[in-house]
Backbone bond lengths (Angstrom), bond angles and torsions (degrees), N, CA, C in turn:
res aa  C-N    CA-C-N  psi(-1)  N-CA   C-N-CA  omega(-1)  CA-C   N-CA-C  phi
1 X - - - 1.487 - - 1.522 109.38 -
2 X 1.306 116.34 132.50 1.466 120.54 -179.15 1.495 110.41 -77.65
3 X 1.348 116.10 132.73 1.467 121.67 176.83 1.525 108.23 -94.33
4 X 1.295 115.61 86.59 1.457 121.31 -174.28 1.540 111.22 -79.04
5 X 1.325 114.18 139.25 1.459 121.63 177.20 1.522 107.51 -88.34
6 X 1.326 116.76 138.20 1.490 119.78 176.53 1.517 107.29 -109.41
7 X 1.330 116.67 90.72 1.485 118.47 -176.50 1.530 112.69 -73.89
8 X 1.318 115.85 153.88 1.462 122.05 175.32 1.543 109.72 -82.68
9 X 1.325 118.69 -16.12 1.446 123.14 174.03 1.507 105.38 -141.52
10 X 1.349 116.11 169.46 1.457 118.29 -178.76 1.520 109.37 -61.33
11 X 1.309 114.80 129.91 1.466 120.31 176.79 1.523 108.77 -72.89
12 X 1.335 115.40 132.49 1.459 121.78 174.98 1.529 107.84 -132.44
13 X 1.333 115.58 113.76 1.450 122.02 178.30 1.511 109.45 -118.35
14 X 1.332 115.02 175.76 1.468 118.26 -178.63 1.502 110.73 -153.77
15 X 1.339 115.31 156.43 1.447 122.35 165.95 1.530 105.06 -124.33
16 X 1.343 116.33 132.87 1.470 120.25 -171.27 1.513 109.78 -132.30
17 X 1.329 118.13 81.16 1.455 118.85 179.11 1.523 112.48 -75.71
18 X 1.308 116.02 155.08 1.456 123.22 174.88 1.526 108.90 -102.84
19 X 1.317 119.84 123.77 1.475 121.21 -176.07 1.495 113.70 -82.54
20 X 1.330 115.61 46.39 1.471 120.92 178.50 1.540 112.36 -100.86
21 X 1.322 115.91 -1.16 1.456 120.97 -179.75 1.521 110.53 -178.06
22 X 1.311 115.59 173.33 1.454 120.29 -177.89 1.527 112.66 -65.80
23 X 1.339 115.78 147.69 1.432 119.52 169.64 1.528 109.76 -65.58
24 X 1.327 117.24 128.32 1.439 119.86 176.62 1.537 109.30 -105.91
25 X 1.321 116.90 -176.54 1.456 120.04 -175.02 1.527 112.70 -62.94
26 X 1.336 116.85 -32.64 1.456 120.28 177.92 1.536 112.32 -66.59
27 X 1.326 116.34 -43.99 1.460 118.73 179.45 1.539 109.94 -70.79
28 X 1.329 118.21 -32.22 1.444 120.14 175.41 1.524 111.41 -65.28
29 X 1.361 116.94 -38.08 1.440 121.21 177.38 1.542 110.24 -63.42
30 X 1.326 116.72 -43.02 1.476 119.90 178.14 1.505 112.08 -62.53
31 X 1.344 116.03 -41.93 1.475 120.57 178.95 1.543 109.45 -63.42
32 X 1.305 117.25 -41.85 1.459 121.71 -178.34 1.520 110.94 -63.09
33 X 1.324 117.91 -47.16 1.462 120.79 -178.20 1.522 110.21 -69.73
34 X 1.339 118.01 -38.39 1.468 119.33 175.67 1.533 110.01 -58.90
35 X 1.326 116.33 -42.11 1.483 121.07 179.07 1.529 109.31 -63.85
36 X 1.315 117.68 -46.60 1.469 121.62 -177.25 1.529 109.47 -62.63
37 X 1.318 117.35 -42.75 1.486 120.55 -178.71 1.522 110.54 -62.24
38 X 1.318 116.34 -45.15 1.486 119.64 -179.11 1.518 110.89 -67.29
39 X 1.325 117.27 -43.78 1.474 118.64 -177.22 1.530 110.36 -72.08
40 X 1.328 120.16 -36.11 1.441 121.49 176.57 1.519 113.31 -62.84
41 X 1.330 115.40 -29.75 1.480 119.81 177.67 1.514 112.25 -87.88
42 X 1.320 118.12 -2.60 1.451 119.57 -177.81 1.508 111.76 67.36
43 X 1.343 116.43 29.56 1.442 121.39 -173.77 1.539 113.34 -107.24
44 X 1.332 113.19 -156.12 1.452 122.55 -175.65 1.522 110.71 -111.86
45 X 1.311 116.42 137.16 1.457 121.28 174.12 1.517 108.61 -113.74
46 X 1.336 114.32 131.28 1.452 122.16 -178.13 1.547 108.39 -111.76
47 X 1.317 116.57 135.50 1.464 123.01 172.38 1.501 107.93 -104.11
48 X 1.331 116.10 118.49 1.461 122.15 -178.57 1.511 110.38 -123.56
49 X 1.314 118.13 133.61 1.476 122.19 -177.93 1.525 108.33 -94.41
50 X 1.328 116.96 119.84 1.475 121.19 -179.83 1.516 108.71 -96.84
51 X 1.322 115.44 84.86 1.476 122.34 -173.71 1.526 111.32 -115.73
52 X 1.317 116.71 39.76 1.470 119.59 -176.92 1.526 113.60 -63.90
53 X 1.335 115.48 -43.65 1.466 120.96 -174.40 1.501 108.66 -85.07
54 X 1.333 116.19 82.34 1.465 122.32 -169.67 1.527 113.35 -58.45
55 X 1.344 121.47 -38.36 1.463 119.35 179.90 1.513 113.90 -61.89
56 X 1.348 118.42 -22.55 1.466 120.87 -178.47 1.522 112.34 -95.46
57 X 1.334 116.99 -6.45 1.474 118.84 -179.05 1.524 110.08 -73.73
58 X 1.315 117.12 132.32 1.477 123.92 179.49 1.537 107.48 -88.96
59 X 1.297 118.45 120.03 1.468 120.67 179.47 1.536 111.86 -53.21
60 X 1.338 115.75 131.54 1.441 120.79 178.45 1.516 114.39 82.75
61 X 1.347 118.37 -7.59 1.442 120.68 -174.19 1.527 111.37 -69.18
62 X 1.323 119.28 -38.95 1.461 120.53 -178.76 1.529 111.43 -59.58
63 X 1.309 117.34 -45.11 1.472 121.44 178.56 1.527 110.27 -64.16
64 X 1.340 117.05 -38.93 1.461 119.78 178.68 1.529 112.52 -65.62
65 X 1.331 116.17 -39.58 1.454 119.83 178.89 1.528 110.49 -64.39
66 X 1.319 118.70 -41.74 1.471 121.24 179.23 1.526 109.26 -63.97
67 X 1.315 117.52 -39.83 1.474 121.12 179.27 1.540 109.76 -64.05
68 X 1.316 117.23 -40.61 1.463 119.27 -179.41 1.524 111.64 -69.49
69 X 1.296 117.73 -34.84 1.470 119.94 176.69 1.525 111.13 -66.17
70 X 1.309 116.03 -38.68 1.468 119.36 176.89 1.520 110.56 -67.28
71 X 1.332 117.06 -37.54 1.460 121.70 177.03 1.528 110.43 -58.81
72 X 1.335 118.12 -36.48 1.441 122.98 177.16 1.528 113.20 -68.03
73 X 1.356 115.58 -18.88 1.458 119.56 -178.69 1.504 114.08 103.21
74 X 1.329 116.28 15.23 1.454 121.96 -178.73 1.525 109.35 -96.30
75 X 1.324 116.65 150.12 1.461 122.40 173.85 1.510 109.30 -138.85
76 X 1.310 117.74 171.05 1.461 122.02 180.00 1.526 108.26 -146.02
77 X 1.319 115.70 162.50 1.446 122.74 -172.10 1.552 111.52 -98.95
78 X 1.341 116.03 -26.37 1.461 121.31 177.64 1.509 107.26 -137.94
79 X 1.338 116.19 147.40 1.454 119.42 -179.71 1.504 112.19 170.32
80 X 1.322 116.38 176.17 1.497 119.34 -176.13 1.523 113.31 -63.92
81 X 1.343 116.83 -24.17 1.456 120.37 -177.36 1.531 112.90 -97.59
82 X 1.338 117.59 -17.69 1.470 120.23 -178.67 1.530 112.44 -116.37
83 X 1.331 117.72 -7.26 1.450 121.28 179.32 1.520 111.82 76.35
84 X 1.340 115.03 -163.92 1.446 120.87 -177.64 1.493 111.69 145.45
85 X 1.354 118.20 171.72 1.453 122.54 -174.52 1.504 114.54 -73.02
86 X 1.325 119.60 -9.79 1.451 121.31 -176.55 1.513 112.46 -115.65
87 X 1.315 117.12 25.14 1.477 121.85 178.45 1.527 110.32 -62.69
88 X 1.340 118.65 154.38 1.443 126.24 0.69 1.525 113.54 -78.06
89 X 1.325 116.46 156.34 1.461 121.24 -177.44 1.523 113.50 -105.50
90 X 1.316 115.90 18.70 1.460 121.91 170.39 1.518 109.54 -118.11
91 X 1.339 116.63 128.59 1.458 119.35 -173.88 1.527 112.88 -62.46
92 X 1.319 117.73 -27.40 1.468 119.50 -179.90 1.518 112.30 -63.55
93 X 1.337 117.29 -16.52 1.475 121.68 179.34 1.487 113.21 -104.36
94 X 1.350 118.56 11.59 1.447 122.21 -173.26 1.531 111.66 -117.72
95 X 1.320 117.35 18.07 1.424 121.86 -175.94 1.521 115.15 -57.02
96 X 1.318 117.72 -35.06 1.467 121.07 -179.45 1.524 110.68 -60.82
97 X 1.316 117.48 -36.66 1.472 121.68 178.74 1.535 110.11 -67.23
98 X 1.312 116.89 -39.74 1.461 118.55 179.90 1.524 111.42 -68.55
99 X 1.319 114.21 -39.65 1.498 117.71 179.33 1.524 110.41 -66.34
100 X 1.331 117.67 -36.54 1.445 120.35 178.22 1.524 111.47 -66.60
101 X 1.316 117.75 -33.52 1.449 120.89 177.92 1.517 110.40 -68.36
102 X 1.338 117.25 -40.78 1.464 120.68 177.55 1.509 109.48 -64.08
103 X 1.320 116.66 -41.98 1.495 120.72 -179.95 1.534 110.45 -60.29
104 X 1.345 116.07 -40.15 1.467 119.48 178.89 1.516 111.36 -65.63
105 X 1.310 116.31 -41.95 1.481 119.85 178.84 1.523 110.35 -67.14
106 X 1.329 116.69 -36.67 1.491 120.42 177.87 1.506 110.27 -64.85
107 X 1.319 116.73 -41.18 1.473 120.04 178.98 1.533 110.75 -56.92
108 X 1.295 117.03 -30.29 1.486 122.55 -178.74 1.500 111.64 -100.10
109 X 1.332 117.81 12.83 1.482 122.30 177.33 1.516 112.27 58.46
110 X 1.323 115.96 40.36 1.471 120.64 -179.45 1.531 113.13 -108.08
111 X 1.326 116.74 4.51 1.469 120.36 177.57 1.546 108.13 -136.78
112 X 1.339 113.76 161.84 1.464 117.89 176.83 1.524 108.21 -152.75
113 X 1.346 114.65 161.84 1.458 121.35 179.43 1.522 109.86 -89.87
114 X 1.307 115.70 141.42 1.472 121.95 -174.57 1.518 109.98 -139.94
115 X 1.339 116.86 125.51 1.461 120.03 177.31 1.538 111.07 -115.85
116 X 1.343 116.04 27.70 1.457 120.35 178.01 1.538 110.57 -71.90
117 X 1.316 115.44 145.20 1.452 120.94 172.07 1.536 110.47 -91.18
118 X 1.296 116.57 165.14 1.464 120.35 176.62 1.536 111.20 -60.10
119 X 1.343 116.23 -36.31 1.461 119.60 179.68 1.522 111.08 -65.85
120 X 1.343 116.49 -40.37 1.464 119.64 178.56 1.505 111.24 -65.30
121 X 1.332 117.64 -40.04 1.447 121.61 179.69 1.537 108.81 -65.15
122 X 1.328 117.66 -42.05 1.472 121.24 -175.65 1.527 111.04 -65.07
123 X 1.323 117.94 -28.16 1.460 120.70 -178.50 1.519 112.11 -66.31
124 X 1.332 117.79 -30.45 1.450 120.42 -173.16 1.523 113.49 -118.71
125 X 1.349 117.35 -14.40 1.468 119.59 -178.48 1.525 109.03 -71.67
126 X 1.333 115.25 143.38 1.454 120.15 -177.09 1.522 112.37 -118.02
127 X 1.311 119.25 -29.40 1.448 120.19 -173.15 1.518 110.11 -97.03
128 X 1.340 118.03 113.74 1.462 120.10 175.91 1.516 111.66 -66.92
129 X 1.298 115.24 146.69 1.466 121.17 -178.82 1.525 108.81 -135.24
130 X 1.304 117.89 129.69 1.432 122.27 -173.01 1.533 113.02 -81.52
131 X 1.295 117.85 -5.41 1.458 119.85 -175.97 1.514 111.54 -83.48
132 X 1.354 114.59 -163.03 1.462 119.42 -171.99 1.514 112.97 -74.01
133 X 1.311 119.94 -10.64 1.457 120.47 -174.87 1.511 113.46 -98.34
134 X 1.334 119.09 0.62 1.428 122.79 170.26 1.514 114.94 78.01
135 X 1.322 117.63 -78.30 1.478 121.90 -178.66 1.490 109.31 -119.95
136 X 1.344 115.87 151.73 1.495 119.68 178.08 1.523 109.15 -66.83
137 X 1.306 116.17 127.85 1.464 120.14 -177.76 1.520 110.06 -72.06
138 X 1.334 118.36 125.95 1.486 120.66 -172.83 1.522 115.32 -88.62
139 X 1.315 120.12 12.71 1.457 121.42 171.66 1.530 114.02 77.86
140 X 1.324 117.36 31.43 1.471 119.98 -175.94 1.527 113.33 -59.48
141 X 1.318 118.29 -33.31 1.458 120.58 -175.25 1.512 113.42 -103.79
142 X 1.317 117.79 9.13 1.453 121.36 -174.18 1.530 113.49 -54.73
143 X 1.327 116.47 -45.48 1.480 120.51 -172.18 1.522 112.82 -68.00
144 X 1.333 117.64 -14.07 1.464 120.07 -178.32 1.540 111.98 -85.91
145 X 1.337 117.27 -15.21 1.462 118.93 178.07 1.519 111.64 59.28
146 X 1.310 115.23 -141.94 1.454 122.43 -179.37 1.534 112.88 -97.79
147 X 1.340 116.88 11.92 1.472 120.53 -176.79 1.532 109.98 -69.34
148 X 1.332 114.43 141.33 1.476 121.56 175.32 1.506 107.65 -73.41
149 X 1.343 114.36 145.08 1.450 120.34 176.26 1.526 106.49 -155.39
150 X 1.337 117.00 -176.28 1.448 120.81 177.06 1.509 107.90 -77.04
151 X 1.333 117.52 117.54 1.445 121.65 -174.15 1.488 113.17 -91.61
152 X 1.320 116.85 140.14 1.463 121.98 171.64 1.509 110.71 -73.79
153 X 1.310 115.60 -28.93 1.486 123.64 179.31 1.526 105.95 -161.42
154 X 1.314 118.74 163.60 1.466 119.00 -179.89 1.524 109.78 -56.94
155 X 1.369 116.19 130.86 1.463 118.59 -172.08 1.520 113.93 -80.83
156 X 1.305 114.16 150.99 1.482 122.03 170.87 1.528 107.40 -93.23
157 X 1.316 115.61 164.11 1.466 121.74 172.36 1.519 108.63 -106.08
158 X 1.336 116.76 123.01 1.463 121.10 -179.79 1.548 110.16 -112.55
159 X 1.337 113.82 149.22 1.448 120.37 174.20 1.525 109.55 -83.46
160 X 1.321 116.59 134.68 1.444 121.36 174.67 1.534 106.99 -81.18
161 X 1.302 115.67 101.28 1.484 120.77 -173.35 1.491 111.65 -82.49
162 X 1.328 118.71 123.68 1.461 120.48 178.60 1.558 111.41 -71.87
163 X 1.313 115.25 157.05 1.458 120.78 178.49 1.534 109.32 -74.36
164 X 1.327 113.82 158.55 1.466 119.20 176.68 1.524 111.24 113.53
165 X 1.329 114.60 157.48 1.440 121.85 -177.08 1.520 112.63 -83.45
166 X 1.303 115.64 142.25 1.489 122.29 175.07 1.525 106.64 -107.80
167 X 1.323 116.47 125.49 1.468 121.81 -176.33 1.518 110.11 -118.88
168 X 1.305 116.76 137.69 1.451 120.41 175.43 1.522 107.80 -139.52
169 X 1.331 113.40 159.64 1.470 120.86 177.06 1.510 108.64 -111.22
170 X 1.329 115.92 107.38 1.446 121.56 -178.89 1.523 110.15 -87.45
171 X 1.343 115.62 134.66 1.461 119.67 -175.72 1.525 112.15 -58.32
172 X 1.301 118.97 -37.40 1.458 122.75 -177.02 1.516 114.10 -101.93
173 X 1.344 117.72 -27.87 1.479 120.08 -173.67 1.511 114.33 -108.56
174 X 1.321 116.91 0.59 1.474 119.29 176.39 1.525 112.07 81.19
175 X 1.317 116.16 -156.50 1.461 121.39 -176.78 1.516 111.34 -78.17
176 X 1.313 115.71 130.60 1.458 123.23 -178.97 1.534 107.23 -124.27
177 X 1.352 116.71 130.19 1.455 120.33 177.97 1.520 108.77 -130.58
178 X 1.307 116.14 139.32 1.457 120.45 179.62 1.503 109.41 -148.14
179 X 1.325 117.07 132.36 1.457 123.03 170.53 1.540 106.70 -84.82
180 X 1.328 116.92 93.51 1.455 120.10 -171.81 1.532 110.82 -62.68
181 X 1.302 116.86 -37.23 1.486 119.56 -179.66 1.498 111.89 -61.19
182 X 1.325 117.25 -37.59 1.469 120.13 -177.11 1.549 112.38 -85.67
183 X 1.324 117.62 -36.31 1.437 120.30 -173.64 1.525 114.12 -88.66
184 X 1.331 116.20 -28.46 1.461 122.11 -177.95 1.530 111.65 -120.22
185 X 1.316 115.43 -41.52 1.481 118.48 -175.34 1.508 111.38 84.35
186 X 1.305 116.44 -164.98 1.470 122.20 -178.52 1.528 109.05 -76.45
187 X 1.328 116.47 102.07 1.454 120.74 -171.54 1.524 112.20 -86.87
188 X 1.312 115.62 158.85 1.467 123.39 -173.19 1.531 110.54 -78.82
189 X 1.338 114.57 134.88 1.457 122.79 174.20 1.515 112.20 -103.73
190 X 1.313 115.30 -28.42 1.474 120.45 178.70 1.524 106.96 -147.91
191 X 1.310 115.75 126.15 1.449 120.96 -178.49 1.534 112.15 -73.26
192 X 1.312 115.19 164.63 1.443 118.77 179.52 1.509 114.33 -64.54
193 X 1.327 117.54 -22.99 1.462 120.80 177.43 1.527 112.48 -85.94
194 X 1.336 116.10 6.71 1.459 120.35 176.23 1.517 116.01 91.21
195 X 1.341 117.99 -2.90 1.454 120.92 178.93 1.535 110.67 -80.88
196 X 1.323 116.41 126.69 1.464 120.02 177.85 1.526 109.77 -71.65
197 X 1.322 115.04 143.37 1.478 118.87 -177.17 1.501 111.66 -74.20
198 X 1.314 114.41 156.50 1.444 121.42 173.64 1.494 110.32 -55.78
199 X 1.329 117.35 -43.82 1.484 120.90 -175.13 1.523 111.37 -59.63
200 X 1.327 116.56 -42.47 1.449 120.48 179.13 1.535 112.03 -70.77
201 X 1.322 115.95 -50.18 1.475 119.35 -175.11 1.511 112.10 -60.94
202 X 1.329 116.47 -43.66 1.460 118.62 -176.15 1.514 111.25 -66.64
203 X 1.319 118.30 -35.51 1.452 121.25 179.62 1.545 110.25 -70.33
204 X 1.322 115.47 -49.33 1.471 118.70 179.11 1.515 110.97 -57.71
205 X 1.312 117.31 -44.07 1.470 120.81 -178.63 1.508 111.63 -67.94
206 X 1.341 117.86 -42.43 1.448 118.79 -179.58 1.509 111.93 -64.68
207 X 1.344 117.31 -34.94 1.465 120.68 176.56 1.551 109.57 -70.34
208 X 1.308 116.66 -47.78 1.465 119.82 -176.42 1.553 111.99 -64.40
209 X 1.321 115.00 -34.95 1.483 120.34 -178.74 1.496 112.44 -90.11
210 X 1.360 116.94 3.30 1.461 124.31 173.36 1.523 111.83 59.96
211 X 1.333 116.73 41.97 1.454 119.96 176.48 1.520 109.40 -65.04
212 X 1.337 114.51 138.69 1.481 120.57 176.01 1.545 111.95 -103.53
213 X 1.349 116.44 -23.54 1.462 119.81 177.61 1.520 109.14 -149.91
214 X 1.314 115.03 141.67 1.479 122.43 177.08 1.522 106.67 -113.20
215 X 1.340 116.21 116.45 1.437 122.41 176.01 1.549 107.86 -105.45
216 X 1.306 117.79 123.60 1.471 120.46 -178.51 1.518 108.91 -161.77
217 X 1.334 116.95 178.05 1.459 122.12 -179.31 1.499 114.14 -70.56
218 X 1.321 116.37 153.83 1.448 122.59 -176.60 1.543 111.42 -68.12
219 X 1.337 117.32 -15.59 1.459 119.38 175.90 1.534 112.26 -62.80
220 X 1.332 118.04 -18.42 1.449 122.22 178.46 1.544 112.80 -100.08
221 X 1.321 115.69 7.42 1.479 118.49 -177.39 1.513 111.33 -61.45
222 X 1.313 117.61 -36.74 1.479 120.69 -178.50 1.520 112.67 -62.77
223 X 1.327 116.63 -24.39 1.473 120.48 178.85 1.508 113.67 -78.50
224 X 1.342 116.73 -19.43 1.486 119.44 -172.31 1.517 112.64 -61.61
225 X 1.344 122.03 -43.57 1.460 118.56 179.40 1.533 112.51 -62.92
226 X 1.313 119.12 -38.01 1.465 121.38 176.24 1.519 110.39 -61.61
227 X 1.322 116.63 -43.22 1.437 120.07 -176.12 1.537 111.35 -71.33
228 X 1.312 116.43 -35.91 1.460 121.18 175.58 1.541 110.22 -63.65
229 X 1.336 115.93 -45.34 1.442 121.13 178.44 1.514 111.56 -61.61
230 X 1.312 117.10 -47.00 1.491 120.59 -178.67 1.504 111.09 -64.11
231 X 1.320 118.28 -40.73 1.448 121.47 178.87 1.532 110.88 -59.78
232 X 1.324 115.48 -42.55 1.466 118.82 178.91 1.501 111.87 -67.19
233 X 1.343 117.88 -38.52 1.462 120.49 178.49 1.529 111.00 -65.73
234 X 1.321 116.43 -28.35 1.482 121.09 178.10 1.537 111.39 -82.24
235 X 1.340 115.70 -2.30 1.457 119.42 177.60 1.498 115.38 80.66
236 X 1.346 118.00 16.47 1.453 120.38 -178.58 1.521 111.61 -103.54
237 X 1.327 114.85 171.94 1.440 122.79 174.59 1.513 108.83 -96.07
238 X 1.350 118.98 108.15 1.461 119.69 -174.69 1.504 111.84 -72.60
239 X 1.317 117.50 155.92 1.453 120.01 174.54 1.522 110.29 -72.99
240 X 1.311 117.37 164.99 1.449 123.62 167.60 1.528 107.65 -81.02
241 X 1.337 115.54 168.71 1.452 119.82 -176.80 1.535 111.21 -124.79
242 X 1.326 114.80 150.64 1.462 122.40 175.59 1.496 107.30 -144.64
243 X 1.360 116.34 99.20 1.466 121.77 -176.71 1.522 109.84 -97.43
244 X 1.311 115.70 112.51 1.462 119.78 -176.26 1.512 111.86 -87.72
245 X 1.325 117.85 162.57 1.490 120.48 -177.81 1.532 111.94 -56.47
246 X 1.321 115.51 144.55 1.434 121.01 178.37 1.510 109.53 -81.47
247 X 1.333 116.44 131.99 1.459 121.47 177.08 1.548 109.12 -83.22
248 X 1.333 116.25 119.94 1.457 121.49 -179.83 1.535 110.70 -113.94
249 X 1.288 116.54 159.59 1.472 120.23 170.51 1.501 109.25 -66.00
250 X 1.335 117.68 167.91 1.467 120.83 -175.11 1.524 112.66 -61.98
251 X 1.355 115.88 -23.62 1.475 119.54 -179.49 1.519 112.14 -93.38
252 X 1.330 117.78 6.52 1.448 121.38 179.71 1.517 115.19 89.40
253 X 1.344 117.26 2.54 1.452 121.07 179.74 1.505 110.01 -75.65
254 X 1.342 116.85 139.14 1.472 120.47 174.50 1.512 109.30 -67.46
255 X 1.305 118.27 136.39 1.448 122.47 -174.24 1.557 109.96 -63.77
256 X 1.306 115.95 -39.15 1.474 119.10 -178.56 1.486 112.82 -65.56
257 X 1.369 118.83 -19.15 1.439 121.04 -177.51 1.551 111.90 -96.97
258 X 1.298 117.46 -6.35 1.457 120.78 -177.66 1.545 109.62 -76.78
259 X 1.313 114.85 159.80 1.472 120.01 -176.59 1.533 110.90 -57.79
260 X 1.313 116.82 -40.33 1.464 119.01 -178.58 1.535 113.29 -116.44
261 X 1.302 117.83 -12.98 1.449 120.55 171.47 1.495 115.98 68.42
262 X 1.341 119.56 8.04 1.444 123.20 -178.24 1.533 111.83 49.65
263 X 1.314 118.45 58.15 1.444 120.95 -177.94 1.542 111.79 -65.55
264 X 1.317 116.41 143.06 1.449 118.26 178.97 1.530 112.38 -68.50
265 X 1.325 115.89 -19.83 1.465 118.83 176.43 1.539 110.88 -61.56
266 X 1.355 117.49 -34.49 1.449 120.58 177.95 1.513 111.32 -65.66
267 X 1.344 116.55 -38.19 1.463 119.01 177.26 1.514 110.44 -66.16
268 X 1.304 115.73 -41.23 1.474 120.33 -180.00 1.514 110.44 -64.51
269 X 1.306 117.35 -45.79 1.453 121.01 -178.83 1.535 112.17 -65.42
270 X 1.346 115.05 -28.33 1.469 119.50 178.01 1.483 113.79 -79.06
271 X 1.346 117.84 -4.59 1.444 121.98 177.26 1.507 114.73 92.96
272 X 1.322 119.36 10.99 1.460 120.34 177.15 1.531 109.52 -66.89
273 X 1.326 120.31 128.94 1.465 120.94 176.62 1.529 110.37 -64.20
274 X 1.333 117.84 144.14 1.464 119.20 179.90 1.532 111.82 -59.93
275 X 1.327 118.17 -34.82 1.456 120.71 179.96 1.519 111.45 -66.16
276 X 1.348 117.67 -27.60 1.473 120.56 175.96 1.537 110.58 -71.82
277 X 1.332 115.71 -38.93 1.456 119.32 178.97 1.538 110.88 -68.60
278 X 1.342 116.39 -39.97 1.464 120.01 177.58 1.523 109.12 -62.99
279 X 1.308 118.95 -40.38 1.457 122.43 178.80 1.514 110.16 -63.66
280 X 1.338 117.44 -40.48 1.470 121.57 179.06 1.528 109.78 -60.65
281 X 1.335 116.83 -46.42 1.468 119.92 179.00 1.520 110.73 -64.71
282 X 1.324 116.96 -42.14 1.452 121.51 -179.06 1.524 111.10 -63.81
283 X 1.321 118.48 -38.66 1.454 122.66 177.40 1.523 110.22 -63.87
284 X 1.329 116.59 -44.26 1.463 121.62 -179.92 1.536 110.84 -58.68
285 X 1.321 115.89 -40.11 1.463 121.36 -175.38 1.515 112.82 -87.43
286 X 1.337 116.28 -0.74 1.467 120.25 179.09 1.516 114.44 73.89
287 X 1.321 116.87 26.20 1.460 122.24 -177.54 1.523 112.59 -89.90
288 X 1.364 116.75 -19.10 1.444 121.85 -179.89 1.531 108.17 -136.63
289 X 1.334 117.48 163.06 1.461 120.37 175.71 1.532 110.07 -62.58
290 X 1.345 117.05 154.62 1.481 120.24 -176.60 1.526 114.62 -64.86
291 X 1.306 118.02 -17.24 1.459 120.19 -179.66 1.528 113.45 -91.37
292 X 1.333 117.26 5.85 1.468 121.16 179.80 1.531 110.01 -74.07
293 X 1.328 116.53 118.39 1.460 119.84 -175.77 1.514 112.87 -96.47
294 X 1.307 118.07 -33.29 1.453 121.01 178.87 1.529 109.15 -144.85
295 X 1.316 116.05 142.83 1.468 120.45 173.91 1.529 107.48 -161.05
296 X 1.308 117.46 141.84 1.445 121.14 175.20 1.537 110.67 -88.35
297 X 1.324 118.61 159.02 1.448 119.44 175.60 1.522 111.97 -55.96
298 X 1.303 118.57 -38.80 1.488 121.49 -179.44 1.521 110.60 -63.01
299 X 1.337 116.09 -42.42 1.486 118.38 178.47 1.512 110.93 -70.04
300 X 1.349 116.68 -36.46 1.462 119.54 178.43 1.512 112.23 -65.08
301 X 1.314 117.03 -31.24 1.451 121.88 179.38 1.534 111.26 -59.88
302 X 1.337 116.60 -34.23 1.449 119.80 -177.23 1.533 112.36 -68.04
303 X 1.336 118.00 -18.36 1.445 119.86 179.39 1.529 112.50 -120.35
304 X 1.340 117.34 10.57 1.459 121.25 -175.76 1.528 112.02 -65.47
305 X 1.328 115.39 120.90 1.460 121.99 176.72 1.511 108.76 -123.71
306 X 1.354 118.84 102.89 1.484 120.25 -178.31 1.507 114.08 -57.02
307 X 1.343 116.82 -25.58 1.473 119.27 -176.63 1.537 112.12 -61.84
308 X 1.338 115.09 -23.52 1.473 118.11 -177.46 1.538 111.64 -70.14
309 X 1.332 117.07 -14.25 1.455 122.22 -178.99 1.516 112.40 -93.81
310 X 1.286 117.84 -7.89 1.478 123.05 -172.59 1.536 111.71 -70.03
311 X 1.319 114.45 136.54 1.444 121.28 168.34 1.513 116.43 83.74
312 X 1.302 119.30 -1.90 1.479 120.99 -178.56 1.526 109.73 -105.47
313 X 1.320 114.25 137.57 1.491 119.21 -179.67 1.526 112.85 -99.72
314 X 1.337 118.60 -23.17 1.459 119.29 -178.56 1.525 110.30 -153.53
315 X 1.319 114.52 156.20 1.477 122.99 169.44 1.503 106.88 -136.10
316 X 1.337 115.97 150.81 1.473 120.25 -175.08 1.520 110.34 -119.99
317 X 1.319 113.06 140.05 1.477 119.52 174.93 1.510 108.48 -68.50
318 X 1.339 118.10 145.49 1.463 120.21 176.55 1.527 110.51 -64.58
319 X 1.324 116.12 152.06 1.467 121.22 179.66 1.513 109.73 -67.70
């Protein structure tokens, strides 16, 4: 029996792969659950390509990822290949929106320029942070604002993070609270080399594309309070979050860190039916009985129960 969601507004979800490498089993699991959540709600699924870091983008990878998702039996209502009212659907073409957001924050004195190096930050930072930024930034350049000066290196743009805890209710992980100022500090919105940060781009895009829920892996849970805070500072209504368990190798290794990452393309090339791979992912996530050998996304939708994903942080592939 399908556990259908009855939304108070149209459900809008998204899957946003980065074309820097092959889709692995973990990213396929995130795409599958994002698809199930949107279809169970009778809503819209958006496919967005997160290709901000151009030097790391693999030529042709975005098209290959879309082809592999279709091979799995997934579809979407808006995206770079099907169009839609919120085009373009590749972040590399949305820079004007990110710059406008920074300009709005600058107008309200909520950002500043920073030319600190990692070494300089490490000398004075006290709060360790497990995310991608290493140490909580201690606000060394805050008092300078956006004023031009003699730079030690091309400056980044940082958000002036207010004090206080940010709390959210995650559909799968429960209540999450984080004091962003203490645990992360004033985080970067635009790097010194001109690349917009993931934190800024994803918030601006989710607001512009009117996302109502973000379904993704629990490895990004730590980013949610920052994104919620930034969305509110930009005056938008942020989406809710649903962070599903992270798919790990049998030895606990993160798939994205492995030498080959268990790409789904290898399964496809080896002749594994897509319904068998969908069943494997569904078994890992506890969405089907352990003896289920094959199932299509459409058939899985009829028995999809989001409650089965609640409270778990990881699942491991069998040895």
